[in-house]
C-alpha positions in Angstrom: -8.7 3.9 -29.7 -10.5 6.6 -28.3 -14.3 6.5 -26.7 -17.4 8.1 -27.9 -17.9 11.4 -26.6 -20.3 11.3 -23.7 -19.9 7.4 -23.9 -20.2 6.0 -20.7 -17.1 4.3 -19.2 -17.0 1.5 -17.0 -13.7 -0.6 -14.8 -13.4 -3.9 -15.0 -10.8 -6.3 -13.2 -9.4 -9.3 -14.5 -7.2 -11.7 -13.2 -4.4 -13.0 -15.8 -2.9 -15.9 -15.7 0.6 -17.3 -17.4 2.2 -13.8 -17.7 6.1 -14.2 -17.3 7.5 -10.9 -18.1 6.7 -7.1 -18.6 6.9 -8.7 -22.8 3.8 -10.0 -21.3 2.0 -7.1 -19.7 2.8 -5.0 -22.9 1.2 -7.5 -25.3 -1.7 -8.0 -23.1 -2.2 -3.9 -22.4 -2.2 -3.6 -26.5 -4.4 -6.7 -26.9 -7.4 -5.0 -24.9 -6.5 -2.0 -26.2 -7.5 -2.6 -29.8 -11.1 -2.3 -28.4 -12.6 0.1 -29.8 -13.1 3.1 -26.3 -10.7 0.5 -24.2 -7.3 1.4 -22.0 -5.6 -1.2 -19.6 -3.3 -1.0 -17.0 -1.9 -4.6 -16.3 -0.2 -5.4 -13.5 2.8 -8.2 -13.4 3.3 -8.5 -9.9 -0.7 -9.0 -8.8 -1.5 -10.8 -12.1 -4.3 -8.1 -12.1 -5.6 -6.2 -15.5 -7.8 -2.6 -14.6 -9.6 -1.9 -17.8 -11.7 1.1 -18.5 -14.5 0.3 -21.3 -17.4 1.0 -22.9 -20.5 -0.4 -21.1 -21.4 -2.0 -24.2 -18.1 -4.1 -23.7 -19.2 -7.0 -21.6 -16.4 -8.6 -19.6 -16.7 -11.4 -21.3 -15.1 -9.9 -24.3 -12.5 -8.8 -22.5 -11.8 -12.3 -21.1 -12.3 -13.4 -24.7 -9.6 -10.8 -26.0 -7.2 -11.7 -22.9 -7.6 -15.4 -24.1 -7.0 -14.9 -28.1 -3.6 -13.0 -26.8 -2.1 -16.3 -25.6 -3.4 -15.8 -21.9 -5.6 -17.1 -19.1 -8.1 -14.2 -17.8 -11.3 -14.4 -15.5 -13.4 -11.9 -13.2 -11.8 -12.1 -10.1 -14.0 -13.4 -6.7 -14.8 -10.4 -4.0 -11.8 -9.2 -2.9 -12.9 -10.0 1.0 -13.0 -13.5 -0.4 -9.9 -14.3 -1.9 -5.9 -13.6 -1.7 -5.3 -10.4 -3.6 -2.0 -11.4 -5.6 -0.9 -14.4 -7.6 1.6 -15.3 -5.1 1.4 -18.6 -4.9 3.8 -19.2 -8.0 1.2 -20.8 -10.8 0.6 -18.0 -12.6 -3.0 -18.1 -12.3 -3.8 -15.3 -10.4 -5.5 -17.2 -7.4 -3.3 -16.3 -4.5 -4.4 -18.9 -2.4 -3.1 -18.6 1.3 -2.6 -22.4 1.2 -0.5 -23.9 -1.3 -2.6 -24.2 -4.6 -2.3 -27.2 -7.0 -0.6 -25.1 -9.7 2.1 -24.0 -7.1 2.5 -27.8 -5.8 2.9 -28.6 -9.6 5.6 -26.4 -9.7 7.4 -26.8 -6.4 7.8 -30.2 -7.7 8.5 -30.0 -11.3 11.5 -27.9 -9.8 12.1 -30.3 -7.1 12.4 -33.3 -10.0 14.4 -31.0 -12.0 17.0 -30.4 -9.4 17.7 -33.7 -8.8 18.1 -34.7 -12.5 20.3 -31.6 -13.1 22.3 -31.4 -10.0 24.5 -34.7 -11.1 24.6 -33.3 -14.6 26.1 -30.0 -13.5 28.2 -31.7 -11.1 30.1 -34.0 -13.7 30.5 -30.9 -16.2 31.7 -28.6 -14.3 34.4 -31.0 -12.0 36.9 -32.8 -14.8 38.5 -35.1 -12.4 34.9 -37.0 -11.6 34.4 -37.6 -15.0 34.6 -41.4 -15.6 34.1 -43.4 -18.7 31.2 -42.7 -21.1 30.2 -39.7 -18.3 28.7 -38.0 -20.8 26.0 -40.4 -21.9 25.0 -40.7 -17.9 24.7 -37.0 -18.5 22.6 -37.1 -21.9 20.2 -39.5 -20.3 19.7 -37.3 -16.9 19.7 -33.7 -19.2 17.1 -35.2 -21.7 13.7 -35.3 -19.4 14.5 -31.8 -17.9 15.1 -30.0 -20.9 12.0 -31.8 -21.8 9.4 -32.2 -18.8 11.4 -29.5 -16.4 11.6 -26.8 -19.3 8.1 -28.1 -20.5 6.0 -24.6 -18.8 8.4 -22.7 -21.0 8.0 -24.6 -24.5 4.4 -24.3 -24.3 4.2 -20.5 -23.7 6.6 -20.2 -26.2 4.4 -21.7 -29.0 1.6 -20.4 -27.8 3.3 -17.3 -27.9 4.2 -18.0 -31.6 1.1 -18.9 -32.6 -0.2 -15.2 -31.9 2.8 -13.8 -33.2 4.2 -13.0 -29.6 7.6 -13.6 -28.3 8.2 -13.3 -24.3 10.6 -14.4 -21.7 9.6 -17.9 -22.5 10.5 -17.9 -26.2 14.0 -16.9 -25.1 14.2 -19.8 -21.9 12.6 -22.4 -24.5 15.2 -21.9 -27.7 18.2 -21.6 -24.9 17.5 -24.8 -23.8 16.4 -26.5 -27.2 19.9 -25.3 -28.9 22.1 -26.4 -25.8 20.3 -29.8 -25.9 19.9 -30.0 -29.9 23.6 -29.4 -30.1 25.0 -31.7 -27.3 22.8 -34.1 -29.2 24.9 -33.8 -32.0 28.1 -33.4 -30.5 27.5 -36.9 -29.0 26.3 -38.9 -31.5 28.0 -37.0 -35.0 30.7 -34.6 -33.6 32.7 -37.3 -31.7 31.9 -36.3 -27.9 30.3 -39.6 -27.5 33.8 -41.2 -27.0 34.0 -43.5 -23.8 37.4 -41.7 -22.9 36.0 -38.2 -23.8 36.9 -35.7 -20.8 35.8 -31.9 -21.3 36.9 -29.3 -19.2 34.9 -26.6 -17.6 35.7 -22.7 -17.9 33.5 -20.1 -16.7 34.2 -18.3 -20.2 33.6 -20.6 -23.6 36.7 -21.9 -25.1 37.3 -23.3 -28.7 37.0 -26.4 -29.4 40.0 -28.9 -29.0 38.7 -31.7 -32.7 35.9 -32.4 -30.6 32.5 -30.8 -30.4 32.1 -29.6 -26.2 28.8 -30.6 -25.3 26.6 -27.9 -23.2 23.9 -30.2 -21.2 24.9 -28.4 -18.3 23.6 -25.1 -19.8 20.8 -27.4 -20.9 19.4 -28.3 -17.8 21.4 -25.3 -16.0 19.0 -23.1 -17.6 15.5 -24.4 -17.0 16.8 -25.4 -13.2 17.8 -21.8 -12.1 14.9 -19.9 -14.4 12.5 -22.5 -12.5 13.9 -21.6 -9.2 14.0 -18.0 -9.6 10.6 -17.9 -10.2 9.7 -20.0 -7.6 11.8 -17.7 -5.1 10.5 -14.6 -6.9 6.7 -15.6 -6.4 7.4 -16.4 -2.7 8.8 -12.9 -2.2 6.1 -11.2 -4.6 3.1 -13.4 -2.1 5.3 -11.3 0.7 4.5 -7.6 -0.7 1.2 -8.5 -0.9 0.7 -9.3 2.5 -1.5 -6.0 3.0 -4.5 -7.0 1.3 -4.1 -10.5 2.5 -4.4 -8.8 6.2 -7.3 -6.8 5.6 -8.7 -10.1 4.3 -8.6 -11.8 7.8 -9.5 -8.5 9.7 -13.2 -9.9 8.4 -15.4 -12.1 10.3 -17.2 -14.7 8.5 -20.2 -15.0 10.9 -21.7 -12.8 13.4 -23.9 -13.8 16.2 -27.0 -11.2 15.7 -28.8 -10.4 18.7 -32.8 -10.9 18.6 -35.2 -8.7 20.1 -36.2 -11.3 22.2 -32.3 -11.3 23.8 -31.8 -14.4 22.3 -28.8 -14.6 19.8 -28.3 -16.3 16.5 -25.0 -16.8 14.2 -25.7 -15.5 11.0 -22.7 -15.6 7.9 -21.3 -11.8 7.7 -23.1 -11.6 4.3 -26.8 -11.8 5.8 -26.1 -9.2 8.2 -27.8 -5.9 7.7 -27.7 -2.4 8.4 -29.7 -1.9 11.8 -29.2 -5.2 13.0 -27.9 -5.4 16.5 -25.2 -7.9 17.0 -22.8 -8.9 20.5 -18.7 -8.5 20.3 -17.8 -10.5 23.2 -13.9 -9.6 24.9 -11.0 -10.8 22.6 -13.1 -10.9 19.4 -13.2 -8.6 16.1 -16.4 -6.1 15.4 -18.7 -7.6 12.5 -19.0 -4.3 10.3 -19.0 -0.8 10.8 -21.6 0.2 13.5 -22.6 2.3 16.6 -22.4 0.9 20.1 -26.2 0.5 21.8 -25.1 -1.4 25.1 -22.1 -1.9 27.0 -18.1 -0.3 27.6 -15.3 -1.8 26.3 -11.8 -0.5 25.1 -11.3 -1.5 21.1 -8.2 -1.9 19.4 -7.9 -0.3 16.1 -4.2 -1.1 15.4 -4.8 -3.3 12.6 -7.2 -1.0 11.1 -6.3 2.4 11.7 -2.2 1.9 12.8 -3.3 3.5 15.8 -1.7 2.0 19.0 -3.5 3.1 21.9 -7.1 1.1 22.7 -9.7 3.9 22.1 -12.8 3.9 25.3 -16.3 3.2 23.9 -19.3 3.1 25.0 -23.6 3.6 24.3 -23.5 6.1 21.2 -19.8 5.3 20.2 -18.8 4.5 16.8 -16.9 1.3 16.2 -14.8 0.1 13.0 -15.5 -3.3 11.2 -12.0 -5.4 12.2 -11.3 -3.7 15.4 -10.6 -5.8 18.4 -12.8 -5.9 21.8 -10.5 -5.2 24.2 -12.8 -5.1 27.3 -16.1 -6.6 28.0 -19.6 -7.6 25.9 -20.2 -4.9 23.8 -23.8 -5.0 21.2 -23.5 -3.3 17.9 -26.2 -1.9 15.7 -24.8 -2.3 12.1 -24.7 0.8 10.4 -22.6 0.1 7.0 -21.9 -4.0 5.5 -20.2 -5.1 2.6 -18.6 -2.6 0.4 -19.7 0.2 2.6 -17.7 -0.9 5.4 -14.2 1.3 6.0 -12.5 -1.7 6.2 -13.9 -2.5 2.4 -12.8 1.2 1.3 -9.2 0.4 2.7 -9.0 -2.4 0.9 -10.4 -1.5 -2.4 -7.6 2.1 -1.9 -4.7 -0.6 -1.7 -6.0 -2.6 -4.4 -6.3 0.5 -6.2 -2.7 1.9 -5.2 -1.3 -1.5 -6.4 -2.7 -1.4 -9.8 -1.1 1.3 -10.7 2.1 2.7 -12.9 4.7 5.2 -12.2 6.3 7.0 -15.1 9.0 5.2 -14.7 7.4 2.0 -15.0 5.3 2.8 -18.3 9.0 3.8 -19.9 9.9 0.3 -19.0 7.0 -1.3 -20.1 7.8 0.5 -23.7 10.9 -0.7 -23.5 9.7 -4.6 -22.7 7.2 -4.2 -26.0 10.3 -4.3 -27.8 13.1 -6.3 -25.7 11.9 -9.7 -26.6 12.5 -9.2 -30.3 15.9 -7.2 -30.0 16.8 -10.3 -28.5 15.7 -12.4 -30.6 17.7 -10.2 -33.5 21.2 -9.7 -31.3 21.1 -13.7 -31.2 20.8 -14.5 -34.6 23.3 -11.4 -35.4 26.1 -13.0 -32.7 25.5 -16.5 -34.5 26.0 -14.8 -37.8 28.5 -13.0 -36.8 30.8 -15.4 -35.0 30.0 -18.0 -38.2 30.9 -15.6 -40.4 34.0 -14.3 -39.0 35.2 -18.4 -39.6 34.6 -19.3 -35.8 34.1 -22.8 -34.5 30.6 -23.4 -35.1 30.3 -24.6 -30.8 31.6 -21.0 -30.0 28.8 -19.1 -32.4 26.0 -21.2 -30.9 27.4 -21.1 -27.6 27.1 -16.9 -27.8 24.0 -17.7 -29.8 22.5 -19.8 -26.6 24.4 -17.5 -23.9 22.4 -14.2 -25.2 19.2 -16.1 -25.3 18.7 -16.7 -22.0 20.7 -14.1 -20.2 18.7 -11.6 -21.4 15.9 -11.0 -18.8 13.0 -8.4 -19.4 10.8 -10.4 -16.3 13.0 -7.5 -13.7 11.9 -4.4 -15.7 8.5 -6.0 -15.0 8.6 -6.2 -11.5 10.6 -3.1 -10.8 7.6 -0.5 -9.9 4.5 -2.9 -8.9 6.4 -5.3 -6.3 7.8 -1.9 -5.0 4.4 -0.4 -4.5 2.7 -3.7 -3.3 5.2 -3.4 -0.4 5.2 -0.2 -0.1 1.4 0.8 -0.3 1.2 -2.5 2.7 3.7 -0.8 4.9 1.8 2.5 4.4 -1.4 1.1 5.3 0.3 -0.4 8.5 1.0 2.5 9.7 -2.5 4.5 8.8 -1.7 5.9 5.2 -3.6 5.1 2.1 -2.4 6.2 -1.3 -5.0 6.1 -4.0 -1.5 4.9 -6.3 1.9 5.9 -7.5 0.8 9.4 -8.7 0.0 9.9 -5.1 3.2 9.1 -4.6 5.5 10.2 -7.1 3.6 13.8 -6.0 4.1 13.4 -2.1 7.6 13.1 -3.1 8.0 16.3 -4.8 5.8 18.3 -2.1 7.2 22.0 -1.7 4.4 23.5 0.5 1.4 22.2 2.5 -2.0 24.0 3.2 -3.2 22.9 6.4 -6.6 22.9 7.7 -6.9 23.9 11.8 -10.5 22.6 13.0 -10.1 18.9 12.9 -6.7 18.9 11.2 -4.6 20.6 13.2 -6.7 20.7 16.0 -8.6 17.9 17.7 -12.2 19.5 16.4 -13.3 19.4 19.6 -14.2 21.8 22.7 -12.6 20.9 25.7 -11.2 21.9 28.8 -7.8 23.4 28.7 -6.9 24.5 32.3 -8.5 25.5 35.9 -7.6 28.4 37.6 -8.5 28.4 41.4 -8.5 31.1 43.4 -6.2 30.8 46.4 -7.2 29.6 49.7 -10.8 28.5 48.1 -12.6 25.2 47.2 -9.9 23.7 44.8 -9.9 22.8 41.6 -11.1 19.3 41.4 -14.3 20.6 44.3 -15.2 23.6 41.9 -14.8 21.8 38.7 -17.1 18.8 40.0 -19.6 21.6 41.2 -19.6 23.3 37.9 -19.8 19.9 36.2 -22.8 18.9 37.7 -24.6 22.1 37.0 -23.8 22.0 33.5 -25.2 18.9 33.1 -28.9 20.6 32.3 -26.9 23.0 29.8 -26.9 22.0 25.5 -24.5 24.6 24.8 -21.0 23.3 23.5 -19.3 24.9 26.5 -21.3 23.3 29.1 -21.1 20.2 27.2 -17.4 20.4 27.2 -17.0 21.3 31.0 -19.6 18.5 32.1 -17.6 15.6 30.1 -14.0 17.0 31.4 -15.7 16.8 34.9 -17.0 13.2 34.4 -13.3 12.4 32.9 -11.4 14.3 35.8 -14.0 12.8 38.6 -13.0 9.2 37.2 -16.7 8.5 35.4 -17.8 8.8 38.6 -21.4 10.1 39.1 -21.7 14.1 39.1 -23.7 15.5 42.2 -27.9 15.8 40.6 -28.7 20.2 40.0 -32.2 21.6 41.1 -33.2 24.8 40.3 -31.2 24.7 37.3 -31.5 27.9 34.8 -29.9 29.5 31.8 -29.3 33.0 31.7 -28.7 33.8 27.8 -26.0 35.4 26.7 -24.2 35.0 30.2 -24.1 31.3 31.4 -25.9 28.7 33.7 -26.6 28.6 37.3 -28.1 25.8 39.7 -28.0 24.6 43.0 -25.9 21.8 43.6 -25.4 19.8 47.0 -27.4 22.7 48.7 -24.8 25.3 47.0 -25.9 27.8 44.5 -23.2 27.8 41.6 -23.0 30.0 38.6 -20.9 29.6 35.9 -21.2 32.8 34.1 -19.1 34.6 31.2 -16.3 36.7 33.2 -16.8 40.7 34.6 -14.2 42.8 35.9 -14.4 41.8 39.4 -12.0 39.6 39.7 -9.1 38.2 41.7 -5.6 38.9 40.5 -4.4 35.5 39.7 -7.6 35.3 37.7 -7.0 38.4 36.1 -3.7 37.0 34.7 -5.2 33.6 33.5 -8.1 35.5 31.8 -5.7 37.4 29.8 -3.5 34.8 29.1 -6.8 32.8 28.1 -7.7 35.8 25.5 -4.6 35.7 23.8 -4.4 32.1 23.3 -7.9 32.5 21.6 -9.8 30.3 24.3 -13.4 30.7 25.8 -13.1 31.5 30.1 -16.2 31.4 32.4 -16.2 32.0 36.4 -17.5 29.9 38.7 -19.0 31.3 41.6 -20.0 28.7 44.4 -22.6 30.8 47.2 -21.0 34.0 45.6 -17.8 34.3 46.4 -15.5 33.9 42.3 -13.8 29.9 43.1 -12.4 29.5 39.4 -11.6 30.3 35.7 -12.1 27.8 33.6 -10.7 27.9 30.2 -12.4 26.4 27.2 -11.3 26.0 23.6 -10.2 23.6 21.1 -6.7 22.1 21.3 -4.4 21.3 19.1 -3.4 17.5 18.1 -0.3 16.6 20.6 1.3 15.3 17.1 0.9 18.6 15.4 4.0 20.0 16.7 5.8 17.1 15.6 4.0 17.2 12.1 4.8 20.7 11.0 8.2 20.7 12.1 9.4 17.6 10.7 7.5 19.0 7.6 9.7 22.2 8.0 12.7 19.7 8.0 11.8 18.4 5.1 12.1 21.3 2.9 8.1 21.6 2.5 6.7 24.9 3.9 3.5 25.0 6.0 1.0 26.9 5.5 -2.3 27.5 7.9 -5.7 28.0 6.3 -9.0 28.0 8.1 -12.5 29.6 8.2 -12.2 30.3 12.1 -11.6 33.8 13.7 -7.8 35.6 13.2 -7.4 35.3 16.8 -7.8 31.2 17.7 -6.0 30.8 14.0 -2.8 33.2 14.8 -2.4 31.2 18.4 -2.6 28.3 17.2 -0.1 29.2 14.2 1.8 30.2 17.0 2.1 27.6 19.1 2.9 25.5 16.0 5.9 27.9 14.5 3.8 28.2 11.5 4.7 31.7 9.8 2.1 32.3 6.7 -1.5 32.1 7.8 -5.1 32.8 6.3 -8.4 33.1 8.6 -11.7 33.3 7.8 -10.7 31.4 4.8 -13.8 30.4 2.7 -13.9 27.3 0.7 -13.1 29.5 -2.7 -10.9 31.5 -0.8 -9.0 27.8 0.1 -9.3 26.7 -3.8 -7.6 30.7 -4.9 -4.7 30.0 -2.5 -4.1 26.8 -3.8 -3.9 28.5 -7.3 -2.0 31.5 -6.3 1.0 28.9 -4.5 0.5 26.7 -7.8 1.0 30.2 -9.9 4.3 30.5 -7.8 6.1 27.5 -8.5 4.6 25.2 -5.5 3.9 21.8 -5.7 1.0 21.9 -3.4 -1.2 19.4 -1.2 -4.0 20.5 1.2 -4.7 18.6 4.0 -8.7 18.6 5.5 -11.5 17.1 6.8 -14.3 18.4 5.9 -16.6 19.2 3.2 -15.3 22.9 2.9 -12.3 21.5 2.2 -13.6 19.4 -0.9 -13.0 22.1 -3.6 -9.2 22.8 -2.6 -8.2 19.3 -2.1 -9.2 18.3 -5.7 -8.0 21.5 -6.9 -4.6 21.1 -5.6 -1.3 18.6 -6.9 -1.9 16.2 -4.2 -5.0 16.3 -1.6 -5.2 14.7 1.5 -7.5 14.0 3.7 -7.8 13.4 7.5 -9.2 9.7 7.7 -11.9 11.0 10.8 -13.4 13.6 7.9 -16.2 13.6 6.2 -16.4 11.1 3.1 -17.0 14.3 0.3 -13.3 15.4 1.7 -11.8 11.7 1.4 -13.6 10.9 -2.1 -12.0 14.6 -3.3 -8.2 13.3 -1.9 -5.3 11.2 -3.3 -4.2 10.4 0.2 -6.1 9.1 3.2 -4.5 9.3 6.8 -6.7 6.6 8.5 -5.3 7.2 11.9 -6.5 10.9 11.9 -2.8 11.8 13.0 -1.2 15.1 11.4 2.1 13.1 11.8 1.3 10.4 9.7 1.1 12.8 6.9 5.4 13.1 7.5 5.6 9.4 7.4 3.5 9.5 3.9 6.1 11.7 2.7 9.0 9.9 3.6 7.5 6.4 2.5 7.2 8.0 -0.9 10.7 9.2 -0.6 11.8 5.6 0.1 9.1 4.0 -2.5 10.4 6.2 -5.1 13.9 5.6 -4.5 13.3 1.5 -4.3 11.4 1.6 -7.7 15.0 3.8 -9.5 17.3 1.6 -7.7 15.1 -1.3 -9.4 15.2 -0.2 -12.7 18.6 1.0 -12.7 19.6 -2.5 -11.8 17.1 -3.9 -14.4 18.5 -1.9 -17.4 22.0 -1.9 -16.2 22.1 -5.7 -15.7 21.0 -6.6 -19.6 23.1 -3.7 -20.4 26.2 -5.4 -19.6 25.3 -9.1 -19.4 24.2 -9.2 -23.3 27.3 -7.6 -24.9 29.1 -9.4 -22.7 27.3 -13.0 -24.1 27.6 -11.6 -27.9 31.4 -11.5 -27.6 31.5 -14.9 -26.2 32.5 -14.5 -22.4 29.7 -15.6 -20.6 28.6 -19.4 -20.1 25.4 -20.1 -21.0 24.5 -21.9 -17.9 26.2 -18.9 -15.4 23.7 -16.6 -18.2 21.0 -18.3 -16.8 22.0 -18.2 -12.9 22.5 -14.7 -13.1 19.3 -13.9 -15.6 17.4 -15.5 -12.4 19.0 -13.8 -9.8 18.2 -10.1 -11.2 14.4 -11.4 -11.0 14.8 -12.1 -7.3 17.3 -9.1 -6.3 14.5 -6.7 -7.5 11.5 -8.2 -5.9 13.9 -8.8 -2.4 14.4 -4.9 -2.9 11.1 -4.2 -2.8 10.5 -6.1 0.1 13.0 -4.1 2.4 9.9 -1.7 2.4 7.9 -3.9 4.4 10.3 -3.5 7.4 10.7 0.4 6.4 10.3 2.4 9.8 9.2 6.4 10.1 12.6 8.0 12.1 12.0 9.7 14.9 13.3 13.6 15.2 13.1 15.4 18.2 10.4 18.0 18.3 10.9 21.8 18.6 7.9 23.6 20.2 7.0 26.8 19.5 4.9 28.0 22.1 
């Protein structure tokens, strides 16, 4: 039902236990959807339900509604405190890192069932081993399997029956009961209990020779194979949630807080507050987002952003919670704690992405909603047909049981969520965060991408790009040292860029002091360094030939040149500009090879925009573009039939990001840009966009393969079972294998690597 106009909707996550197939998912969604104004998306792989509901409906009401449908439900713990997916196989959604009590019980049930079932299978399948009264030994071993081993299926089937629901457990329970009941009849009343009875085993059921056959191998094989399949499936599903567990492990449990008197005390991370200063020793993780107040070091961000190279930090540098301190002692002032940290936001994005559904999965869920009732109808139809055609009752029951146990909606329910979990986890490791399956589908179908320049294709910071010294002068190193020294007194961005570059080139050595410093408005600065008059000025006409050539090249590349004079003599030309990110060359080239049209749209001047576009080989350029202009450009491209993505990092990009088919924000950008985006490139590298497109294409391909297998498996095996060409035991094995194969196929995404393509430079 729809919500009342103007009603305030809130979102609540629930952990749902007891779901075993896509039919369970559909039932929970429908039950919640009957509440006024409530919509729900349930994920079989994670055991989570995301419920949008009016504020007037409490979470307790949602929990009660799920329980009325025959399942368990609870509010999850905070994401940083629990394992994210119910990968422990107990169906309770707790996903404990250590094996839970429920998982241990299920493993114990599987082991005991296997010990009891294997002798039955061997004797039933190897007539040469059948001794006198072998069938009675098999009956004694099969009875506890059919009752205790299959007990979870019977319980869930009865629970579903009480709620007028039929699920995968209904099919398994009926198959076991029918196989065991027929075998009991055959042993006690049908002549199969004769001490000297021998029974051949065939892969295809055959008519009896006057003595009713027993199907104890099906009665034990069905629960054995289904239990084994679900155990392996749970282990595999546990692997697809590794991304969230990795993120959870990055969170520190305790943090050493530095007091005003210099002492330290260890406090739980939950008690840390913004503004407090904490210590990070070599090898330790940064407890939360903050700013370095003392010390210098290199921090490893690979597990947070996917950036493999350590980043040098010092006083004033921002650091991210979860990063590893690879160098000296750091004192950090906390700027964000708890849910406000970048690590918490990444975890939230990955969790939300894994909760969504692709269009193909919504179709699969619709099919699963009617799947079990249809299978039950087909089983009854097969039974009635064979009996009506005058066939042996044994053959009729065999066909009916085979239909019940071979049908598998589990694979339909797992086809998409397991692939999404594996893909979003792999994306997080590569520095790519997607908001959900719709974003993956959007990435797959991109035709054009609108790229911002500053901060996206370029570093967004002014830096020295080239130093050209005159022949037989002081040399570039000496001139740069003097220029950096005099620029220490300047607040101009050009001056700060020259000073910072000089410090880096000198190996962080202290630059000489400057005296008699003065700023010349509109021209530059001058000062005395080590007894020499040093001037850093705008270029004039009186320049040596070598510097004239450098000046011409600088202006064509839209860089800002300054001339350095020492004691009145021209010594060098320094060019300052916003440089192109190294990864931008490869990224644009690879986008073009993927059939995606790159478009540059920037608020910067025409000259620097054209220079960057020429260097990267981008043909379409829009300079001096306002936020409204960028949004209009996106609309125009969409009207031309393009599916458009926008990549940006600033407030001015937010409107275009929101209006595009797909918004992509740089992780180094503003919160406004990230909030308006569907995809965030955490590592701040434009080449991650190409990785995202390739990952999306691989993921959607994996989902299609899973669904083709899930649908095709049932289309082929159910008719075979109906016409009596499938043994019930083999049907159970095939049904279990179908789910395991789907999950295993999804797990391949965890090892996916973006292909390396040689870059082609344009300038």
